[in-house]
Biopython code that builds the backbone (N, CA, C, O; Angstrom):
import numpy as np
from Bio.PDB.StructureBuilder import StructureBuilder

atoms = [
    (1, "MET", "N", (14.289, 13.885, -0.161)),
    (1, "MET", "CA", (14.094, 12.471, 0.014)),
    (1, "MET", "C", (13.979, 12.108, 1.482)),
    (1, "MET", "O", (13.185, 11.240, 1.844)),
    (2, "ARG", "N", (14.748, 12.749, 2.318)),
    (2, "ARG", "CA", (14.693, 12.461, 3.750)),
    (2, "ARG", "C", (13.321, 12.783, 4.325)),
    (2, "ARG", "O", (12.809, 12.054, 5.174)),
    (3, "SER", "N", (12.728, 13.880, 3.858)),
    (3, "SER", "CA", (11.403, 14.252, 4.357)),
    (3, "SER", "C", (10.374, 13.203, 3.994)),
    (3, "SER", "O", (9.556, 12.813, 4.827)),
    (4, "PHE", "N", (10.411, 12.739, 2.740)),
    (4, "PHE", "CA", (9.481, 11.701, 2.322)),
    (4, "PHE", "C", (9.650, 10.457, 3.181)),
    (4, "PHE", "O", (8.670, 9.908, 3.685)),
    (5, "CYS", "N", (10.885, 10.013, 3.349)),
    (5, "CYS", "CA", (11.139, 8.802, 4.136)),
    (5, "CYS", "C", (10.677, 8.968, 5.581)),
    (5, "CYS", "O", (10.089, 8.053, 6.158)),
    (6, "ALA", "N", (10.940, 10.128, 6.159)),
    (6, "ALA", "CA", (10.543, 10.366, 7.551)),
    (6, "ALA", "C", (9.031, 10.363, 7.704)),
    (6, "ALA", "O", (8.503, 9.695, 8.593)),
    (7, "PHE", "N", (8.328, 11.098, 6.855)),
    (7, "PHE", "CA", (6.878, 11.165, 6.984)),
    (7, "PHE", "C", (6.218, 9.836, 6.622)),
    (7, "PHE", "O", (5.210, 9.466, 7.223)),
    (8, "PHE", "N", (6.769, 9.123, 5.659)),
    (8, "PHE", "CA", (6.220, 7.815, 5.312)),
    (8, "PHE", "C", (6.404, 6.845, 6.472)),
    (8, "PHE", "O", (5.503, 6.062, 6.777)),
    (9, "ALA", "N", (7.558, 6.892, 7.117)),
    (9, "ALA", "CA", (7.841, 5.992, 8.231)),
    (9, "ALA", "C", (6.967, 6.284, 9.444)),
    (9, "ALA", "O", (6.733, 5.396, 10.263)),
    (10, "MET", "N", (6.479, 7.524, 9.570)),
    (10, "MET", "CA", (5.625, 7.890, 10.706)),
    (10, "MET", "C", (4.144, 7.796, 10.390)),
    (10, "MET", "O", (3.319, 7.898, 11.298)),
    (11, "SER", "N", (3.787, 7.606, 9.138)),
    (11, "SER", "CA", (2.367, 7.665, 8.809)),
    (11, "SER", "C", (1.910, 6.457, 8.019)),
    (11, "SER", "O", (1.564, 5.433, 8.609)),
    (12, "LEU", "N", (1.901, 6.549, 6.725)),
    (12, "LEU", "CA", (1.302, 5.522, 5.886)),
    (12, "LEU", "C", (2.071, 4.210, 5.873)),
    (12, "LEU", "O", (1.469, 3.154, 5.680)),
    (13, "GLY", "N", (3.362, 4.245, 6.068)),
    (13, "GLY", "CA", (4.164, 3.020, 6.021)),
    (13, "GLY", "C", (3.729, 1.964, 7.017)),
    (13, "GLY", "O", (3.347, 0.866, 6.612)),
    (14, "PRO", "N", (3.775, 2.257, 8.298)),
    (14, "PRO", "CA", (3.438, 1.227, 9.278)),
    (14, "PRO", "C", (1.950, 1.081, 9.585)),
    (14, "PRO", "O", (1.537, 0.057, 10.129)),
    (15, "LEU", "N", (1.147, 2.071, 9.252)),
    (15, "LEU", "CA", (-0.251, 2.026, 9.672)),
    (15, "LEU", "C", (-0.990, 0.801, 9.153)),
    (15, "LEU", "O", (-1.718, 0.149, 9.901)),
    (16, "GLY", "N", (-0.807, 0.492, 7.894)),
    (16, "GLY", "CA", (-1.514, -0.656, 7.340)),
    (16, "GLY", "C", (-1.159, -1.969, 8.018)),
    (16, "GLY", "O", (-1.987, -2.876, 8.105)),
    (17, "TRP", "N", (0.069, -2.065, 8.496)),
    (17, "TRP", "CA", (0.497, -3.309, 9.146)),
    (17, "TRP", "C", (0.158, -3.309, 10.637)),
    (17, "TRP", "O", (-0.161, -4.362, 11.190)),
    (18, "LEU", "N", (0.219, -2.185, 11.280)),
    (18, "LEU", "CA", (-0.017, -2.130, 12.720)),
    (18, "LEU", "C", (-1.497, -2.166, 13.097)),
    (18, "LEU", "O", (-1.877, -2.799, 14.082)),
    (19, "ILE", "N", (-2.305, -1.503, 12.334)),
    (19, "ILE", "CA", (-3.721, -1.403, 12.683)),
    (19, "ILE", "C", (-4.393, -2.761, 12.687)),
    (19, "ILE", "O", (-5.225, -3.052, 13.546)),
    (20, "ILE", "N", (-4.031, -3.581, 11.734)),
    (20, "ILE", "CA", (-4.706, -4.864, 11.554)),
    (20, "ILE", "C", (-4.724, -5.677, 12.844)),
    (20, "ILE", "O", (-5.757, -6.238, 13.207)),
    (21, "SER", "N", (-3.614, -5.743, 13.522)),
    (21, "SER", "CA", (-3.547, -6.575, 14.721)),
    (21, "SER", "C", (-4.219, -5.929, 15.928)),
    (21, "SER", "O", (-4.428, -6.597, 16.941)),
    (22, "GLU", "N", (-4.555, -4.662, 15.842)),
    (22, "GLU", "CA", (-5.106, -3.985, 17.012)),
    (22, "GLU", "C", (-6.581, -3.636, 16.924)),
    (22, "GLU", "O", (-7.213, -3.413, 17.956)),
    (23, "VAL", "N", (-7.144, -3.582, 15.744)),
    (23, "VAL", "CA", (-8.547, -3.156, 15.663)),
    (23, "VAL", "C", (-9.487, -4.207, 15.096)),
    (23, "VAL", "O", (-10.700, -4.096, 15.272)),
    (24, "TYR", "N", (-8.966, -5.221, 14.424)),
    (24, "TYR", "CA", (-9.854, -6.248, 13.882)),
    (24, "TYR", "C", (-10.044, -7.363, 14.887)),
    (24, "TYR", "O", (-9.068, -7.848, 15.459)),
    (25, "PRO", "N", (-11.293, -7.785, 15.120)),
    (25, "PRO", "CA", (-11.514, -8.950, 15.984)),
    (25, "PRO", "C", (-10.954, -10.211, 15.324)),
    (25, "PRO", "O", (-10.757, -10.250, 14.110)),
    (26, "LEU", "N", (-10.704, -11.218, 16.119)),
    (26, "LEU", "CA", (-10.070, -12.435, 15.611)),
    (26, "LEU", "C", (-10.850, -13.080, 14.474)),
    (26, "LEU", "O", (-10.246, -13.636, 13.557)),
    (27, "ARG", "N", (-12.183, -13.018, 14.512)),
    (27, "ARG", "CA", (-12.984, -13.710, 13.506)),
    (27, "ARG", "C", (-12.859, -13.100, 12.116)),
    (27, "ARG", "O", (-13.143, -13.781, 11.131)),
    (28, "VAL", "N", (-12.445, -11.841, 12.002)),
    (28, "VAL", "CA", (-12.286, -11.208, 10.690)),
    (28, "VAL", "C", (-10.854, -10.718, 10.445)),
    (28, "VAL", "O", (-10.586, -10.044, 9.450)),
    (29, "ARG", "N", (-9.960, -11.053, 11.337)),
    (29, "ARG", "CA", (-8.596, -10.540, 11.213)),
    (29, "ARG", "C", (-7.908, -11.030, 9.942)),
    (29, "ARG", "O", (-7.157, -10.273, 9.326)),
    (30, "GLY", "N", (-8.143, -12.267, 9.538)),
    (30, "GLY", "CA", (-7.531, -12.782, 8.316)),
    (30, "GLY", "C", (-7.971, -12.003, 7.090)),
    (30, "GLY", "O", (-7.146, -11.648, 6.248)),
    (31, "ILE", "N", (-9.261, -11.736, 6.983)),
    (31, "ILE", "CA", (-9.775, -10.953, 5.860)),
    (31, "ILE", "C", (-9.249, -9.522, 5.938)),
    (31, "ILE", "O", (-8.846, -8.945, 4.928)),
    (32, "GLY", "N", (-9.256, -8.961, 7.132)),
    (32, "GLY", "CA", (-8.744, -7.604, 7.313)),
    (32, "GLY", "C", (-7.272, -7.504, 6.953)),
    (32, "GLY", "O", (-6.846, -6.531, 6.330)),
    (33, "ALA", "N", (-6.493, -8.507, 7.342)),
    (33, "ALA", "CA", (-5.067, -8.518, 6.999)),
    (33, "ALA", "C", (-4.884, -8.631, 5.495)),
    (33, "ALA", "O", (-4.001, -7.992, 4.923)),
    (34, "SER", "N", (-5.710, -9.439, 4.857)),
    (34, "SER", "CA", (-5.617, -9.581, 3.400)),
    (34, "SER", "C", (-5.937, -8.273, 2.697)),
    (34, "SER", "O", (-5.219, -7.866, 1.783)),
    (35, "ILE", "N", (-6.994, -7.621, 3.109)),
    (35, "ILE", "CA", (-7.373, -6.345, 2.498)),
    (35, "ILE", "C", (-6.316, -5.281, 2.776)),
    (35, "ILE", "O", (-5.967, -4.501, 1.890)),
    (36, "GLY", "N", (-5.812, -5.250, 3.996)),
    (36, "GLY", "CA", (-4.763, -4.294, 4.336)),
    (36, "GLY", "C", (-3.503, -4.515, 3.524)),
    (36, "GLY", "O", (-2.903, -3.555, 3.039)),
    (37, "SER", "N", (-3.091, -5.769, 3.369)),
    (37, "SER", "CA", (-1.904, -6.084, 2.569)),
    (37, "SER", "C", (-2.118, -5.721, 1.106)),
    (37, "SER", "O", (-1.241, -5.142, 0.465)),
    (38, "LEU", "N", (-3.285, -6.064, 0.588)),
    (38, "LEU", "CA", (-3.591, -5.740, -0.806)),
    (38, "LEU", "C", (-3.542, -4.230, -1.032)),
    (38, "LEU", "O", (-2.954, -3.761, -2.007)),
    (39, "SER", "N", (-4.152, -3.486, -0.141)),
    (39, "SER", "CA", (-4.145, -2.027, -0.254)),
    (39, "SER", "C", (-2.725, -1.480, -0.196)),
    (39, "SER", "O", (-2.345, -0.628, -0.999)),
    (40, "HIS", "N", (-1.958, -1.965, 0.744)),
    (40, "HIS", "CA", (-0.582, -1.499, 0.912)),
    (40, "HIS", "C", (0.232, -1.741, -0.364)),
    (40, "HIS", "O", (0.935, -0.845, -0.831)),
    (41, "TRP", "N", (0.138, -2.940, -0.921)),
    (41, "TRP", "CA", (0.924, -3.258, -2.112)),
    (41, "TRP", "C", (0.391, -2.558, -3.351)),
    (41, "TRP", "O", (1.170, -2.225, -4.244)),
    (42, "LEU", "N", (-0.920, -2.324, -3.433)),
    (42, "LEU", "CA", (-1.449, -1.570, -4.568)),
    (42, "LEU", "C", (-0.931, -0.140, -4.565)),
    (42, "LEU", "O", (-0.557, 0.392, -5.610)),
    (43, "TRP", "N", (-0.907, 0.487, -3.385)),
    (43, "TRP", "CA", (-0.386, 1.855, -3.314)),
    (43, "TRP", "C", (1.118, 1.882, -3.563)),
    (43, "TRP", "O", (1.626, 2.843, -4.141)),
    (44, "ASN", "N", (1.837, 0.847, -3.139)),
    (44, "ASN", "CA", (3.264, 0.749, -3.483)),
    (44, "ASN", "C", (3.440, 0.688, -4.991)),
    (44, "ASN", "O", (4.354, 1.308, -5.536)),
    (45, "ALA", "N", (2.565, -0.060, -5.673)),
    (45, "ALA", "CA", (2.635, -0.157, -7.131)),
    (45, "ALA", "C", (2.353, 1.192, -7.779)),
    (45, "ALA", "O", (3.017, 1.559, -8.748)),
    (46, "VAL", "N", (1.373, 1.938, -7.257)),
    (46, "VAL", "CA", (1.074, 3.270, -7.796)),
    (46, "VAL", "C", (2.306, 4.165, -7.698)),
    (46, "VAL", "O", (2.649, 4.862, -8.653)),
    (47, "VAL", "N", (2.964, 4.145, -6.558)),
    (47, "VAL", "CA", (4.179, 4.950, -6.386)),
    (47, "VAL", "C", (5.257, 4.499, -7.358)),
    (47, "VAL", "O", (5.900, 5.329, -8.002)),
    (48, "ALA", "N", (5.459, 3.196, -7.467)),
    (48, "ALA", "CA", (6.505, 2.681, -8.356)),
    (48, "ALA", "C", (6.243, 3.049, -9.819)),
    (48, "ALA", "O", (7.170, 3.411, -10.543)),
    (49, "TYR", "N", (4.996, 2.959, -10.248)),
    (49, "TYR", "CA", (4.686, 3.235, -11.652)),
    (49, "TYR", "C", (4.632, 4.722, -11.985)),
    (49, "TYR", "O", (4.799, 5.091, -13.147)),
    (50, "THR", "N", (4.408, 5.564, -11.019)),
    (50, "THR", "CA", (4.320, 7.003, -11.300)),
    (50, "THR", "C", (5.600, 7.758, -10.978)),
    (50, "THR", "O", (5.761, 8.900, -11.407)),
    (51, "PHE", "N", (6.507, 7.151, -10.239)),
    (51, "PHE", "CA", (7.669, 7.867, -9.744)),
    (51, "PHE", "C", (8.529, 8.465, -10.860)),
    (51, "PHE", "O", (8.807, 9.664, -10.853)),
    (52, "LEU", "N", (8.940, 7.650, -11.799)),
    (52, "LEU", "CA", (9.841, 8.154, -12.848)),
    (52, "LEU", "C", (9.171, 9.218, -13.710)),
    (52, "LEU", "O", (9.821, 10.179, -14.124)),
    (53, "THR", "N", (7.890, 9.058, -13.984)),
    (53, "THR", "CA", (7.159, 10.079, -14.734)),
    (53, "THR", "C", (7.133, 11.391, -13.966)),
    (53, "THR", "O", (7.338, 12.460, -14.542)),
    (54, "MET", "N", (6.882, 11.308, -12.672)),
    (54, "MET", "CA", (6.839, 12.518, -11.847)),
    (54, "MET", "C", (8.214, 13.170, -11.740)),
    (54, "MET", "O", (8.321, 14.396, -11.778)),
    (55, "VAL", "N", (9.266, 12.366, -11.607)),
    (55, "VAL", "CA", (10.619, 12.932, -11.547)),
    (55, "VAL", "C", (10.941, 13.632, -12.857)),
    (55, "VAL", "O", (11.537, 14.710, -12.851)),
    (56, "GLY", "N", (10.554, 13.034, -13.980)),
    (56, "GLY", "CA", (10.798, 13.655, -15.270)),
    (56, "GLY", "C", (10.032, 14.952, -15.454)),
    (56, "GLY", "O", (10.529, 15.890, -16.077)),
    (57, "ARG", "N", (8.825, 15.007, -14.913)),
    (57, "ARG", "CA", (7.983, 16.187, -15.078)),
    (57, "ARG", "C", (8.271, 17.271, -14.042)),
    (57, "ARG", "O", (8.336, 18.452, -14.385)),
    (58, "PHE", "N", (8.444, 16.883, -12.781)),
    (58, "PHE", "CA", (8.587, 17.871, -11.700)),
    (58, "PHE", "C", (10.002, 17.993, -11.145)),
    (58, "PHE", "O", (10.332, 18.983, -10.493)),
    (59, "GLY", "N", (10.827, 17.003, -11.400)),
    (59, "GLY", "CA", (12.166, 16.975, -10.805)),
    (59, "GLY", "C", (12.135, 16.156, -9.519)),
    (59, "GLY", "O", (11.075, 15.964, -8.923)),
    (60, "PRO", "N", (13.312, 15.670, -9.091)),
    (60, "PRO", "CA", (13.350, 14.799, -7.913)),
    (60, "PRO", "C", (12.909, 15.492, -6.622)),
    (60, "PRO", "O", (12.167, 14.910, -5.832)),
    (61, "ALA", "N", (13.355, 16.714, -6.406)),
    (61, "ALA", "CA", (13.021, 17.394, -5.146)),
    (61, "ALA", "C", (11.509, 17.592, -5.003)),
    (61, "ALA", "O", (10.935, 17.277, -3.961)),
    (62, "ARG", "N", (10.877, 18.108, -6.041)),
    (62, "ARG", "CA", (9.426, 18.332, -5.964)),
    (62, "ARG", "C", (8.653, 17.023, -5.846)),
    (62, "ARG", "O", (7.629, 16.959, -5.165)),
    (63, "THR", "N", (9.144, 15.988, -6.507)),
    (63, "THR", "CA", (8.482, 14.687, -6.405)),
    (63, "THR", "C", (8.520, 14.174, -4.977)),
    (63, "THR", "O", (7.498, 13.737, -4.447)),
    (64, "PHE", "N", (9.678, 14.222, -4.353)),
    (64, "PHE", "CA", (9.772, 13.748, -2.976)),
    (64, "PHE", "C", (8.978, 14.642, -2.031)),
    (64, "PHE", "O", (8.392, 14.141, -1.072)),
    (65, "TRP", "N", (8.943, 15.945, -2.273)),
    (65, "TRP", "CA", (8.133, 16.829, -1.437)),
    (65, "TRP", "C", (6.646, 16.506, -1.594)),
    (65, "TRP", "O", (5.892, 16.559, -0.622)),
    (66, "LEU", "N", (6.231, 16.176, -2.801)),
    (66, "LEU", "CA", (4.838, 15.786, -3.014)),
    (66, "LEU", "C", (4.515, 14.501, -2.254)),
    (66, "LEU", "O", (3.477, 14.403, -1.601)),
    (67, "PHE", "N", (5.404, 13.525, -2.344)),
    (67, "PHE", "CA", (5.194, 12.289, -1.589)),
    (67, "PHE", "C", (5.254, 12.550, -0.083)),
    (67, "PHE", "O", (4.519, 11.924, 0.681)),
    (68, "ALA", "N", (6.119, 13.463, 0.347)),
    (68, "ALA", "CA", (6.165, 13.832, 1.768)),
    (68, "ALA", "C", (4.847, 14.470, 2.192)),
    (68, "ALA", "O", (4.362, 14.216, 3.295)),
    (69, "LEU", "N", (4.268, 15.292, 1.332)),
    (69, "LEU", "CA", (2.970, 15.905, 1.632)),
    (69, "LEU", "C", (1.884, 14.842, 1.789)),
    (69, "LEU", "O", (1.030, 14.941, 2.670)),
    (70, "VAL", "N", (1.925, 13.836, 0.936)),
    (70, "VAL", "CA", (0.972, 12.727, 1.073)),
    (70, "VAL", "C", (1.167, 12.044, 2.430)),
    (70, "VAL", "O", (0.192, 11.665, 3.077)),
    (71, "GLY", "N", (2.402, 11.889, 2.855)),
    (71, "GLY", "CA", (2.689, 11.323, 4.173)),
    (71, "GLY", "C", (2.156, 12.181, 5.303)),
    (71, "GLY", "O", (1.634, 11.655, 6.286)),
    (72, "VAL", "N", (2.280, 13.498, 5.180)),
    (72, "VAL", "CA", (1.746, 14.409, 6.209)),
    (72, "VAL", "C", (0.225, 14.293, 6.262)),
    (72, "VAL", "O", (-0.359, 14.234, 7.344)),
    (73, "VAL", "N", (-0.412, 14.260, 5.099)),
    (73, "VAL", "CA", (-1.868, 14.087, 5.062)),
    (73, "VAL", "C", (-2.248, 12.749, 5.712)),
    (73, "VAL", "O", (-3.223, 12.677, 6.460)),
    (74, "GLY", "N", (-1.485, 11.701, 5.429)),
    (74, "GLY", "CA", (-1.730, 10.404, 6.055)),
    (74, "GLY", "C", (-1.544, 10.449, 7.561)),
    (74, "GLY", "O", (-2.292, 9.807, 8.298)),
    (75, "LEU", "N", (-0.563, 11.195, 8.022)),
    (75, "LEU", "CA", (-0.324, 11.338, 9.454)),
    (75, "LEU", "C", (-1.496, 12.044, 10.125)),
    (75, "LEU", "O", (-1.955, 11.611, 11.182)),
    (76, "VAL", "N", (-1.979, 13.112, 9.531)),
    (76, "VAL", "CA", (-3.130, 13.848, 10.081)),
    (76, "VAL", "C", (-4.372, 12.963, 10.055)),
    (76, "VAL", "O", (-5.112, 12.902, 11.037)),
    (77, "TRP", "N", (-4.604, 12.276, 8.932)),
    (77, "TRP", "CA", (-5.754, 11.380, 8.826)),
    (77, "TRP", "C", (-5.677, 10.295, 9.896)),
    (77, "TRP", "O", (-6.666, 10.009, 10.570)),
    (78, "GLY", "N", (-4.499, 9.696, 10.047)),
    (78, "GLY", "CA", (-4.321, 8.647, 11.042)),
    (78, "GLY", "C", (-4.575, 9.146, 12.455)),
    (78, "GLY", "O", (-5.178, 8.437, 13.261)),
    (79, "TYR", "N", (-4.130, 10.342, 12.762)),
    (79, "TYR", "CA", (-4.345, 10.906, 14.098)),
    (79, "TYR", "C", (-5.832, 11.027, 14.404)),
    (79, "TYR", "O", (-6.259, 10.768, 15.529)),
    (80, "HIS", "N", (-6.608, 11.413, 13.425)),
    (80, "HIS", "CA", (-8.035, 11.636, 13.641)),
    (80, "HIS", "C", (-8.892, 10.390, 13.464)),
    (80, "HIS", "O", (-10.002, 10.340, 13.995)),
    (81, "ASN", "N", (-8.420, 9.390, 12.743)),
    (81, "ASN", "CA", (-9.269, 8.256, 12.397)),
    (81, "ASN", "C", (-8.806, 6.900, 12.900)),
    (81, "ASN", "O", (-9.499, 5.903, 12.702)),
    (82, "ILE", "N", (-7.659, 6.843, 13.540)),
    (82, "ILE", "CA", (-7.181, 5.572, 14.065)),
    (82, "ILE", "C", (-7.153, 5.678, 15.587)),
    (82, "ILE", "O", (-6.501, 6.563, 16.140)),
    (83, "PRO", "N", (-7.858, 4.780, 16.256)),
    (83, "PRO", "CA", (-7.935, 4.889, 17.714)),
    (83, "PRO", "C", (-6.650, 4.461, 18.407)),
    (83, "PRO", "O", (-5.887, 3.649, 17.885)),
    (84, "GLU", "N", (-6.429, 5.007, 19.565)),
    (84, "GLU", "CA", (-5.337, 4.564, 20.429)),
    (84, "GLU", "C", (-5.871, 3.362, 21.193)),
    (84, "GLU", "O", (-6.835, 3.488, 21.948)),
    (85, "THR", "N", (-5.265, 2.216, 21.009)),
    (85, "THR", "CA", (-5.762, 0.988, 21.622)),
    (85, "THR", "C", (-4.953, 0.565, 22.851)),
    (85, "THR", "O", (-5.184, -0.504, 23.415)),
    (86, "LYS", "N", (-4.022, 1.397, 23.253)),
    (86, "LYS", "CA", (-3.200, 1.061, 24.418)),
    (86, "LYS", "C", (-4.094, 0.907, 25.647)),
    (86, "LYS", "O", (-4.904, 1.785, 25.946)),
    (87, "GLY", "N", (-3.947, -0.195, 26.347)),
    (87, "GLY", "CA", (-4.716, -0.430, 27.557)),
    (87, "GLY", "C", (-6.116, -0.976, 27.312)),
    (87, "GLY", "O", (-6.894, -1.113, 28.256)),
    (88, "HIS", "N", (-6.452, -1.291, 26.061)),
    (88, "HIS", "CA", (-7.769, -1.836, 25.734)),
    (88, "HIS", "C", (-7.603, -3.235, 25.163)),
    (88, "HIS", "O", (-6.697, -3.488, 24.369)),
    (89, "SER", "N", (-8.475, -4.133, 25.570)),
    (89, "SER", "CA", (-8.439, -5.487, 25.025)),
    (89, "SER", "C", (-9.118, -5.500, 23.664)),
    (89, "SER", "O", (-9.827, -4.562, 23.300)),
    (90, "LEU", "N", (-8.893, -6.576, 22.916)),
    (90, "LEU", "CA", (-9.560, -6.723, 21.618)),
    (90, "LEU", "C", (-11.076, -6.712, 21.783)),
    (90, "LEU", "O", (-11.792, -6.190, 20.929)),
    (91, "GLU", "N", (-11.565, -7.290, 22.882)),
    (91, "GLU", "CA", (-13.000, -7.326, 23.127)),
    (91, "GLU", "C", (-13.546, -5.913, 23.356)),
    (91, "GLU", "O", (-14.637, -5.586, 22.887)),
    (92, "GLN", "N", (-12.795, -5.080, 24.072)),
    (92, "GLN", "CA", (-13.225, -3.699, 24.299)),
    (92, "GLN", "C", (-13.241, -2.907, 22.999)),
    (92, "GLN", "O", (-14.155, -2.116, 22.763)),
    (93, "VAL", "N", (-12.240, -3.113, 22.160)),
    (93, "VAL", "CA", (-12.189, -2.419, 20.873)),
    (93, "VAL", "C", (-13.366, -2.858, 20.014)),
    (93, "VAL", "O", (-14.033, -2.025, 19.400)),
    (94, "GLU", "N", (-13.627, -4.175, 19.967)),
    (94, "GLU", "CA", (-14.745, -4.681, 19.167)),
    (94, "GLU", "C", (-16.079, -4.133, 19.684)),
    (94, "GLU", "O", (-16.934, -3.735, 18.893)),
    (95, "GLU", "N", (-16.254, -4.111, 20.983)),
    (95, "GLU", "CA", (-17.493, -3.572, 21.559)),
    (95, "GLU", "C", (-17.668, -2.091, 21.202)),
    (95, "GLU", "O", (-18.775, -1.643, 20.906)),
    (96, "HIS", "N", (-16.589, -1.356, 21.233)),
    (96, "HIS", "CA", (-16.628, 0.063, 20.880)),
    (96, "HIS", "C", (-17.116, 0.232, 19.438)),
    (96, "HIS", "O", (-17.977, 1.068, 19.167)),
    (97, "TRP", "N", (-16.564, -0.565, 18.513)),
    (97, "TRP", "CA", (-16.976, -0.464, 17.110)),
    (97, "TRP", "C", (-18.420, -0.921, 16.927)),
    (97, "TRP", "O", (-19.171, -0.325, 16.156)),
    (98, "MET", "N", (-18.808, -1.989, 17.644)),
    (98, "MET", "CA", (-20.183, -2.500, 17.495)),
    (98, "MET", "C", (-21.227, -1.473, 17.965)),
    (98, "MET", "O", (-22.347, -1.447, 17.456)),
    (99, "LYS", "N", (-20.859, -0.644, 18.921)),
    (99, "LYS", "CA", (-21.768, 0.406, 19.404)),
    (99, "LYS", "C", (-21.764, 1.630, 18.507)),
    (99, "LYS", "O", (-22.490, 2.591, 18.763)),
    (100, "GLY", "N", (-20.947, 1.605, 17.448)),
    (100, "GLY", "CA", (-20.873, 2.747, 16.549)),
    (100, "GLY", "C", (-19.978, 3.862, 17.058)),
    (100, "GLY", "O", (-20.138, 5.019, 16.670)),
    (101, "GLY", "N", (-19.037, 3.519, 17.925)),
    (101, "GLY", "CA", (-18.133, 4.516, 18.496)),
    (101, "GLY", "C", (-17.200, 5.120, 17.470)),
    (101, "GLY", "O", (-16.880, 4.509, 16.450)),
    (102, "ARG", "N", (-16.778, 6.326, 17.765)),
    (102, "ARG", "CA", (-15.836, 7.038, 16.883)),
    (102, "ARG", "C", (-14.408, 6.693, 17.310)),
    (102, "ARG", "O", (-14.167, 6.362, 18.471)),
    (103, "PRO", "N", (-13.469, 6.769, 16.374)),
    (103, "PRO", "CA", (-12.091, 6.384, 16.681)),
    (103, "PRO", "C", (-11.470, 7.162, 17.844)),
    (103, "PRO", "O", (-10.773, 6.570, 18.667)),
    (104, "ARG", "N", (-11.704, 8.453, 17.929)),
    (104, "ARG", "CA", (-11.065, 9.269, 18.965)),
    (104, "ARG", "C", (-11.743, 9.097, 20.332)),
    (104, "ARG", "O", (-11.252, 9.629, 21.327)),
    (105, "GLU", "N", (-12.856, 8.367, 20.395)),
    (105, "GLU", "CA", (-13.559, 8.172, 21.661)),
    (105, "GLU", "C", (-13.107, 6.927, 22.423)),
    (105, "GLU", "O", (-13.507, 6.715, 23.568)),
    (106, "LEU", "N", (-12.276, 6.109, 21.789)),
    (106, "LEU", "CA", (-11.847, 4.869, 22.441)),
    (106, "LEU", "C", (-10.847, 5.161, 23.544)),
    (106, "LEU", "O", (-10.372, 4.239, 24.207)),
]
sb = StructureBuilder()
sb.init_structure("model")
sb.init_model(0)
sb.init_chain("A")
sb.init_seg("    ")
for serial, (resi, resn, name, xyz) in enumerate(atoms, 1):
    if name == "N":
        sb.init_residue(resn, " ", resi, " ")
    sb.init_atom(name, np.array(xyz, "f"), 0.0, 1.0, " ", f" {name:<3s}", serial, name[0])
structure = sb.get_structure()
């Protein structure tokens, strides 16, 4: 359980909430926040509805390890697909996306 909590806290947990304020321009931030919130809560629902079935089938340890693995995959995905915006203004981030820039190039 600790592994799941640790990897979730470093990867998928905060990403949906943190990215919104740093990569969406002001004109679409409300829509982006709505989509991000919807996605976050839908995935929370998937976990809630599948958890007891998975514990019954695989046991608690394997279930949490599986969820921890999903967190590790999310951490790797985030590293490669979410830009570091430190030191960049919202206008610079928007210009980067408008030019078709890749996340790791920002």
